[in-house]
C-alpha positions as CSV (number, residue, x, y, z in Angstrom):
1,M,392.4,-17.4,215.6
2,R,392.4,-13.7,216.3
3,T,394.1,-11.2,214.1
4,P,395.5,-8.0,215.6
5,G,393.5,-4.9,215.0
6,G,396.0,-3.5,212.4
7,Y,395.6,-6.4,210.2
8,T,391.8,-6.2,210.3
9,F,392.0,-2.5,209.2
10,L,394.3,-3.4,206.3
11,N,391.9,-6.2,205.2
12,V,388.9,-3.7,205.3
13,L,391.1,-1.2,203.4
14,F,392.1,-3.6,200.7
15,A,388.3,-4.8,200.4
16,A,387.1,-1.3,199.9
17,L,389.9,-0.6,197.3
18,I,388.9,-3.8,195.3
19,E,385.2,-2.7,195.5
20,I,386.0,0.8,194.2
21,L,388.1,-0.7,191.4
22,C,385.2,-3.0,190.4
23,L,382.7,-0.2,190.4
24,Y,385.1,1.9,188.3
25,R,385.4,-1.0,185.8
26,L,381.6,-1.4,185.8
27,F,380.8,2.2,185.1
28,S,383.6,2.7,182.6
29,S,382.4,-0.3,180.6
30,L,378.9,1.0,180.8
31,L,379.8,4.3,179.6
32,G,381.5,2.8,176.5
33,R,380.0,0.3,174.1
34,G,378.1,-1.6,176.9
35,W,375.9,1.4,177.8
36,D,374.3,1.4,174.4
37,T,373.6,-2.3,174.5
38,L,372.1,-2.1,178.0
39,S,370.1,1.1,177.6
40,E,367.8,0.1,174.7
41,P,365.9,-2.6,176.7
42,I,365.6,-0.4,179.6
43,R,364.2,2.5,177.5
44,A,361.8,0.1,175.7
45,L,360.6,-1.2,179.1
46,L,360.1,2.3,180.4
47,H,358.2,3.3,177.3
48,S,355.8,0.3,177.5
49,V,354.9,1.1,181.2
50,N,352.5,3.9,181.7
51,F,353.1,5.9,184.8
């Protein structure tokens, strides 16, 4: 079943909007309390590896 070009454009537009909202939620949660929880293991790993 083929969809007209206008509906395909709307589907892509809504999919992109949802992705942007998900990224915003991810980064806003990481900048809050979640970033401190996530950053400590990353810092420990980086300090243990010698470059």
